[in-house]
C-alpha positions as a printed NumPy array, in Angstrom:
array([[ 73.611,  97.261, 163.581],
       [ 72.092,  99.651, 160.272],
       [ 73.753,  99.392, 157.4  ],
       [ 74.112, 103.049, 155.544],
       [ 73.272, 103.022, 151.527],
       [ 76.568, 103.961, 149.685],
       [ 76.007, 107.358, 148.224],
       [ 75.449, 107.594, 144.557],
       [ 78.144, 109.189, 142.663],
       [ 77.537, 111.463, 139.567],
       [ 79.397, 111.146, 136.634],
       [ 78.467, 113.402, 134.665],
       [ 78.752, 116.909, 136.515],
       [ 76.972, 118.576, 132.829],
       [ 74.137, 116.553, 132.542],
       [ 73.34 , 117.044, 136.406],
       [ 73.387, 120.803, 136.007],
       [ 70.865, 120.507, 133.096],
       [ 68.783, 117.733, 135.398],
       [ 68.984, 120.737, 138.006],
       [ 68.272, 123.411, 135.8  ],
       [ 65.148, 121.248, 135.122],
       [ 64.447, 120.238, 138.918],
       [ 63.292, 116.512, 137.771],
       [ 65.051, 114.204, 135.817],
       [ 62.105, 112.772, 134.506],
       [ 61.277, 116.774, 132.872],
       [ 64.587, 116.522, 130.947],
       [ 63.836, 113.215, 130.236],
       [ 60.771, 113.985, 128.834],
       [ 62.006, 117.505, 127.023],
       [ 64.64 , 115.234, 125.566],
       [ 61.986, 112.055, 124.439],
       [ 63.524, 109.641, 126.414],
       [ 62.985, 107.787, 129.874],
       [ 63.826, 109.514, 133.134],
       [ 65.452, 105.83 , 133.547],
       [ 67.988, 106.872, 130.293],
       [ 68.962, 110.46 , 132.264],
       [ 69.919, 108.398, 135.765],
       [ 71.547, 105.709, 133.644],
       [ 73.895, 108.287, 131.82 ],
       [ 73.746, 110.349, 135.473],
       [ 74.789, 107.876, 137.891],
       [ 76.264, 104.643, 135.83 ],
       [ 78.321, 105.625, 132.396],
       [ 78.539, 108.86 , 132.293],
       [ 78.225, 109.712, 128.862],
       [ 75.37 , 110.875, 127.532],
       [ 74.953, 109.093, 123.957],
       [ 75.485, 111.423, 121.049],
       [ 71.898, 111.438, 119.647],
       [ 70.86 , 113.154, 122.854],
       [ 74.05 , 115.689, 123.082],
       [ 72.156, 118.7  , 120.804],
       [ 68.59 , 118.202, 122.429],
       [ 70.016, 118.492, 125.703],
       [ 71.729, 121.572, 124.412],
       [ 68.893, 123.326, 123.247],
       [ 66.15 , 122.209, 125.936],
       [ 68.783, 123.848, 128.331],
       [ 68.692, 126.738, 126.014],
       [ 65.444, 127.298, 125.745],
       [ 64.982, 127.016, 129.579],
       [ 67.745, 129.937, 129.734],
       [ 70.903, 128.054, 130.794],
       [ 72.806, 126.624, 127.981],
       [ 74.331, 123.258, 128.623],
       [ 76.902, 123.43 , 125.871],
       [ 77.4  , 119.954, 123.747],
       [ 81.019, 120.592, 124.687],
       [ 80.673, 120.125, 128.452],
       [ 78.599, 117.143, 127.391],
       [ 81.011, 115.233, 125.64 ],
       [ 83.983, 117.407, 125.175],
       [ 85.162, 114.187, 123.696],
       [ 83.818, 114.776, 120.356],
       [ 82.69 , 118.034, 120.725],
       [ 85.594, 120.148, 121.486],
       [ 86.126, 123.624, 121.968],
       [ 85.525, 125.589, 118.755],
       [ 89.089, 127.615, 117.913],
       [ 88.329, 131.137, 117.435],
       [ 90.308, 133.797, 115.161]])
């Protein structure tokens, strides 16, 4: 009897979008100055990007051409801005 590993569940789709833009977790990690393990932990375990890294991810993705916004990453601390 073979035991199949349980598939990992993505807990933060906005972060996944950023990782896919960079192609690898390690590339995103390098761009924002953290270890790949941090990105993995946020993606699969907590689902929460620490507040101090949100703006650097937003900037790094904007430079790559597809901005993942602060609101997408952390809507709890960056609500949508109201327009007049």
